[in-house]
C-alpha positions in Angstrom: 0.0 0.0 0.0 2.9 2.3 0.7 4.3 1.8 -2.8 0.9 2.5 -4.3 0.6 5.8 -2.4 4.1 6.8 -3.6 3.2 6.0 -7.2 0.0 8.1 -7.0 2.0 11.0 -5.5 4.5 10.7 -8.3 1.8 10.9 -10.9 0.0 13.9 -9.4 2.5 16.6 -10.4 2.7 15.1 -13.9 -1.1 15.1 -14.2 -1.4 18.7 -12.9 0.7 19.8 -15.9 -1.9 18.2 -18.2 -5.2 19.9 -18.6 -8.5 18.1 -18.8 -8.8 19.3 -22.4 -5.5 17.8 -23.4 -6.3 14.7 -21.5 -9.4 14.2 -23.6 -7.5 15.4 -26.7 -9.7 18.6 -27.1 -9.2 22.3 -27.4 -10.7 24.6 -24.7 -13.6 25.8 -26.9 -14.9 22.3 -27.5 -18.6 21.7 -27.4 -20.4 19.4 -25.0 -20.9 17.0 -27.9 -17.2 16.9 -28.7 -16.4 16.3 -25.0 -18.9 13.4 -24.8 -17.6 11.9 -28.0 -13.9 12.1 -26.9 -14.8 10.7 -23.5 -16.6 7.7 -25.0 -13.7 6.9 -27.3 -11.1 7.1 -24.5 -13.2 5.3 -22.0 -13.6 2.4 -24.4 -9.8 2.5 -25.0 -8.8 2.7 -21.3 -11.6 0.8 -19.5 -9.9 -1.8 -17.2 -12.2 -4.6 -18.5 -11.5 -4.0 -22.2 -7.9 -2.8 -22.4 -4.7 -4.8 -22.7 -2.9 -2.4 -20.5 -1.9 -3.5 -16.9 -4.9 -3.1 -14.6 -3.3 -0.4 -12.4 -2.3 1.8 -15.3 -5.7 1.4 -17.0 -7.6 2.1 -13.8 -5.5 5.3 -13.2 -6.0 6.5 -16.7 -9.7 5.7 -16.7 -10.1 7.6 -13.4 -8.4 10.6 -14.9 -10.6 10.5 -17.9 -13.7 10.2 -15.7 -12.6 13.2 -13.6 -12.0 15.3 -16.7 -15.3 14.4 -18.2 -17.2 15.1 -15.0 -15.6 18.5 -14.8 -16.0 19.5 -18.4 -19.6 18.3 -19.0 -20.9 20.3 -16.1 -21.1 24.0 -17.1 -20.5 25.5 -13.7 -17.5 23.2 -13.0 -16.2 23.8 -16.4 -16.3 27.6 -16.0 -14.6 27.5 -12.6 -12.0 25.0 -14.1 -11.4 27.3 -17.1 -10.8 30.3 -14.7 -8.5 28.2 -12.5 -6.4 27.0 -15.5 -6.5 30.4 -17.2 -8.7 29.7 -20.2 -11.4 32.3 -21.0 -14.2 31.6 -23.3 -15.2 35.2 -22.9 -12.0 36.5 -24.5 -11.4 40.0 -25.7 -13.6 40.8 -28.6 -11.7 42.4 -31.4 -13.3 44.6 -34.0 -13.6 42.9 -37.4 -11.3 44.2 -40.1 -14.2 45.4 -42.3 -15.8 47.5 -39.6 -16.0 50.7 -41.6 -17.4 49.0 -44.7 -21.0 48.7 -45.7 -23.0 46.1 -43.8 -25.4 45.4 -46.6 -23.8 42.8 -48.9 -25.8 41.0 -51.6 -26.5 37.4 -50.8 -24.6 35.0 -53.0 -27.2 32.6 -54.2 -24.6 30.4 -56.0 -23.7 29.0 -52.6 -27.2 27.9 -52.0 -28.7 24.7 -53.3 -31.6 26.7 -54.6 -31.2 29.8 -56.8 -33.9 31.6 -54.9 -34.2 31.3 -51.2 -38.1 31.2 -51.5 -37.9 28.5 -54.1 -37.5 25.4 -51.9 -39.7 22.5 -51.1 -41.9 22.7 -47.9 -40.9 20.5 -45.0 -43.4 18.0 -43.6 -43.9 20.3 -40.6 -44.8 23.3 -42.8 -47.2 21.2 -44.9 -48.9 20.0 -41.7 -49.3 23.5 -40.4 -50.8 24.7 -43.7 -53.2 21.7 -43.6 -54.3 22.6 -40.0 -54.6 26.3 -41.0 -56.8 25.3 -44.0 -59.0 23.1 -41.8 -59.4 25.9 -39.3 -60.5 28.4 -42.1 -63.0 25.9 -43.5 -64.3 25.1 -40.1 -64.9 28.7 -39.3 -66.7 29.3 -42.6 -69.0 26.3 -41.9 -69.6 27.5 -38.4 -70.5 31.0 -39.6 -72.9 29.5 -42.2 -74.5 27.2 -39.6 -75.1 30.1 -37.2 -76.5 32.2 -39.9 -79.0 29.5 -40.9 -80.0 28.8 -37.4 -80.8 32.5 -36.8 -82.8 32.6 -40.0 -80.7 35.2 -41.7 -80.5 35.4 -45.4 -77.1 34.5 -46.9 -76.4 36.4 -50.1 
C-alpha cells in the first residue's frame, strides 16, 4: 500500500501539468458533444475490463478521464476550471477588419442549393401547419354559415 501511495504521489505533479482538455484530446472551446464523443472513445480504450494495459495503469488513466469528463460536462464546474487554469471563453472581442465598410452585402445565391431562397420544397412540418390552417378556415366558414342558418338570416 505504501508503494501504491508513492506511485500516486509521483503521478499527481505530472497530471497537474496536463489539462483536462489535453487529457481528452480537445481544445478549450470544444462543445459538449465533442467532450462526450472524446470521453466515450477514450473510456472504451482505457476501461480496465476492455484494455490490454496493466490493470493499475488502465484504472488510473480511466479515473483521470472520468474526472476530466465530470468537470468539463458540467457548465458550472467547467467555468470554474477554465478560470482556474487560465482559459477564458469570454475572450477580448476584437473589431472585425471590415468594420467601416457597408454592412449590406448582396447574398450570393450560387452558394445555396436553390437559386432563390423562397424556391424550396416545404418541409413536412410546414405542410402539416398549412393543412391545419386550411381546416381551421374551412371550419370557421362552416360554423358561420350554420349560425346564420339557425338564426334565419339570409345569406347572399
